[in-house]
C-alpha positions, 0 to 999 in steps of 0.5 A: 880522689885521683892522685897523679903518679909517675908511670913508665911511658908517660911524659915526665915534666919538671913540674911533676918531679918538683911536686914529688921532690918538694913533698919528699924533701919536707917529709924527710926534713920533718922526720929528721927533726922529730928523730933528733928531738926524740933521741937527743932531748933537744929543748924547743925554743920559740924560734925553733917552734916557729921554724917547725911550724913554717916547715909543717905549713910548707909540707901541707902546701906541697901535699896539696900541690901534689894531690891537687896540681890543678887547684894549688897554683904555683908560679915562679915568684911563689917558688922563690918565696917558698925556697927562701922560707925553706932556707930560712927554716934550715938556717934557724934550726941549724943555728939554734941548734935543732938539727944536729948537723951542718946545714949543707946536706939540707941545702944540697936538697934545696939546690936539687929540688927548687931549680926544677921549677925555675927558669934556667937563669933564675935557677943558676942564681938561686943555686949560687945564692944557696951555696953562699948561704951555706958558706955563711952558715958554716962560717957562723958555726965555725966549721972547718974547711975540710968539713964543709968544702965538699958539701959546698961543691955538692950543693953547687953540682946538684943545683947545676944538675937540677938546672940542666935536668929542668932545661932538658926536660922542658926541651923534651916536653916542648919537642914531644908536644910539638910532635904530638901536635904535628901528628894530630895535624897530619892525621887531620890532613890525611883524613880530610884530603881526598888524595890517598896517602900511602906508605908501603915497604920494599915488597909493596905491602901497605904500612899506612894508608889514610881513609881516602883509600876507601873513598877512591878504590872502595877497600878499607886498609883492614880489608886489604891487609886481612884479605891480602888484596893487591891493586888491579891495574888496567891491562893497557897500563899495567906494564908501564906502571910496574916498570915505574914501580920497579924503578922507584924501588930500586933507585934510592931517593927517586920519584915517579909519576904515573897516570893509569887506571885501577879497578874499583871494588865494584869492578869499574875502572877509575883513572888515578894519578900517582906520585911516588917517592923512594924514602927507604933511606929515611929511618922514620919512614923506611918505605915508598911513599905514594900520593894518589889522586882520583882523576876520573872526573877530570878525565871525563872533563878532559874527554868532553873538552877534547870532544868539544874541541874536536867538534868546535874545530870541525864546526870551524873548519867545515863552516864555509864562512871565514872565521878568525879571532885576534888578540888586543894587538890585532894578531891572529890567534884562531882561524878556520880552514876557510880563512886559511885557504882563502889567504893562502895558508896551510894551517892555523899555526902558520897564520897565528901571530900575524897581523892583517897587514902581513896577511894582505900584503902577502897576497898583493900583486905588484902595483896593488900594495897600497890598495891592499894596505888600505883595505888591511888598515880599514879592517884593522881599525874595525877590529880595534874599534870593537876591542876598544868600545866593546860594541859589535860591528854587524853586516859590514859589506865589501865588494871584490877584495882581490883583482880576480874577485871584483864581482864577489861580495862579503859580509862581516860581523865582528864581536868582542871576546871576553874572559871570565872576568868580562875583560875584552881580550880580543875580537871574533870575526865572521866573514861570509861570501854572500855573492850569490845572495847579493846577486839574488837580492840585486835581481830581486831589486831589479825585478821589483823596480823594472817591468818584466816584459819591457825591462823599463823601470816600473811604477815603484821605480818611477815614484822613487825617481820622481821623488829624487828628481823633484828634490834635485830640481828644487835644489838646482832650480831646474825644470822637471816635465812629466809626459804620461802616455796611454795607448789608444784602444790597445785592449782591442789589439789584445782581444783581436790578436791575443796577448802574446801579439800585444806583448810584441807590440809593446816591445816594439813601441818601447824600442821606438820610445827609447830611440826618440828620447835622449839617454838621460830621460827616464822612461818607465812603464806605468801600467799595462799600456801606459808609459811615463817619461820624466825629463828635464825640459821646458814646456816647449821642449816637452811638447816637442818630445811629445810630438816626436813620440806621437809620430813614432808610436803611430807608425804602422807595426808589422808583427808576425805578418800582421799590420796594425796601427796604434796611437797614443794620448799624452798628458804633459805637466811641468813641476810647480811649487804646488806639486808636493809629492810624485802623486801630485805630478802624476795626477796632473799628467794623468788628467791632461792625458784624459783630456787628450782622449776626450778631445779625440785621442792621438794628441798631446794636452798640457795640464792647466788649472782647469783640469786640476779643478775638474780632477779635484771635483771628480775626486770629491764627487767620487768620495761623496758618491760612495755614501750616496746610497747610505744617505738615500740621495739616489732616486729613479725616474721613468721615461716612457717608451711609446708606440709611434703607431697608436701612442700607447705606452709599451714600457719605461726606461729607468733613469737614475738621479743623484740629489746631492746636498753639495752638487745639487741634482745631477743627471747620470751623464755627470756621475755615472762615469765616476761611479764606473771608474771607482767601482761603486757602480756595481752596488748602485746598479744592483740597487737600481735593478732591485728598485725596478723589479719591485716597482714593476711587480707592483704595476703588474699586479695592479695593471695587467698590461701585456708586454709591459717592460722596464729597461735598466742600464747595466755597465760592463763592470757589473757584467764582468762581476762573477756574482752578477748572475747570481745577484740578478737571479736573487733579485728576480726571485725575491721580487717575483717579477717575470724575467721577460719584463726586465730589459737590461741595456748595455752600451755598444762601446762597453759591449765591444770592449771585450766582445767574447766575454760579453757574449758569454755573460749575456748568453747566461742572462738570456737563459734566465729569460731577461730581455737584452738591449744594445744602447747608443747603437751606431756610436761605437765600433761594432763588428758585424761578426760579433754583433750577430753573435750577441743574444740581444733583443733590441737595438736602441738608435742613439739620439745623435742620429735621430736629431740629425734627421731632416738636417744631415743626410748621413744621419738618415742613412745611418738610421736606415742601415741600423733598421735594415740590420735590425730587420736582418737580425730580427731585432726590435728597434727603439729610437732615443731622443724623439723630440719633434713630430718630424722625428716621429714621421721620418722614423715611421717612414723608415720602419721604426715604430717605438720611441722615447723622448720629449715628444712624448714625455720627459722622465717622470716619477713612479707616481706619475708613471702609475697614473699613465698606466691607470688611465691607459690614455695613449699619447697624441701623435701629431 
């Protein structure tokens, strides 16, 4: 059993004193009764026995309270009850009399014990009550005043002292408890904080330091005291820091603040902030108190922040763009060097706090204040819009802010600035001088919309202008006319004199065209030698302008001492409700222009519905022709070439037919021009050549007729294909036909379109062993210089001249000249369109002995041609 005792140094409370004093009171009182009963032989009555029993019970209560203070509970009401029982026991024993003395000495003990466990007010009341009870008992016993009055005073005095002692002990206990609590709190705070709390004496020896000391500098307090370690301050900071320490020590109640580096236990330097307070005057501390914070991380952050700020400042100031930030009132907060210089400021501070109005009006020259105020107002409203809506404004462009800067272009982007809580606190503006890029874009746009040679608007610009003009003409009910001009035979000029010469001609013709037309007419170069005029005019006015252009263009040109004469064909169309887009208008003008060419060139034709129908049919036939090969709609027939001496068959010309399910059976003259234009002639031509070679190979195996040939027409578009030579070679190899049996026919007109290229390509075909023929000879414009260089074998006399024999003397003369030319160049001749005996007779007389035409046979199928070869029956010559 653990019995609590009073030990020196323990905190003694009133309850502990009461526990011991009450037990001692009951023990002494019981001993007094026992001694009195033993020595004086006092008889014990029932009342006396009850009193002794109660006293014994109280003894055991006090003993239990002393031994088990946590078990035996005692509150203030129970203490009062216990005090009343004790007083009653004393009074009963005194009156019986068991106690051989006056009651007051024992009442003095009660007055000195029980107030220790009562509150101050109740204790004083209890003391007065005890005194009153003692007065009553003494009066009952008839005690003289001299006997009980001093004891009365003693009772009251002891009770008052007990009350004051209880109050003092309670106050002391409360103060000590609060001190212990504060000490524990301080210890908890000192251990939990990352700051060093340290107290040193006047010689800077550490008297106290919290555990953070080791966390910051690596040393424990024990290590510092045991090894007598002193803090090592960085050489750059030591003088200033020591000066502050001396000031702190020598100046009563002073304080210092120091930021310096100290050395960690492992040797590296750490930044600390030290706050020192001189408390040598305070007896409780009697030292210098320091609060030390490790700011190494903060210094790193400050250094990084400073570096970032320096970098940001450099980025801002080295950026050629003008950058600024404004607050919600539109006042400048940040600006870079470009912005400051542009507006005449020398620093950011000189611009900070100003508004756009102040900045712009500072730059305004006399008479331009309102203009610049309006610009500033517009910019300010844009900034406020970004701030109020939170939406950025991007790619805002403005030209020429200042009088001296009207050609400059600026592009601005504005973005809302937000704080950490996503609240808008201002606007960021970035303005770049985009003059060079804008001018480059304008140049690109100009180049994209204008012809590089003539400077005229090009096709793209034309389409845009027609679209805008068509819309305007619909709104204003005005008349829109389009003139489509195509220079006649201009390619020959390029071929004869070179493209540089041709370009000079185009420049001169452009000048003439512009000179003839009013300034508000739109003139564009549509293609290589095509010009388009867009004008607001009636048909009569458009026709008049076309005639003026015809005359202006056809006047002779003198370029580099070379005289040339160029003519043009013009198609005219007026806009009507059926023209829905620019393509419709150009299509109809183009159709009218082609009609002008077909009617003799150097003229103007007006578009009508017939041309539209023909153009539509031509486009539809073009679309259908592209699928003709796939649908097996194309076929070939053979027209015999017959000797007009003995009537024998010397060969065939292969002719193409198109059996269209829509247009019926069509001759080559109806669809070959369409195929030429669309380019599908290339694939059709190869198919025809392949069919001719396969058929000829069959006939050569069955009927070994010497020198039998098949003539196949070849277009200039085919001839200019880079793969044509290899395609022909492949066909010859695959079919096994002899190249000398294949005769390729090229019209005179197409051959002379590009004579140099024609000579080169025909020469390569000639090296393969193929025979070459010039078809429709006499209808073109052959140059004898080029003709003699062409590697041809045959000249075919056009049927137009053959039909004129006997009717038109000039036709007969042309035929004689052709035959004479052929004889001179050692070429064979074949007459086309031989239809009558008279034709045969006249041709033989002139020296032409080979012909084809209805006089012998029309074009026949392969089976019919094979019958001619099988029977070898010559044609009957009249």
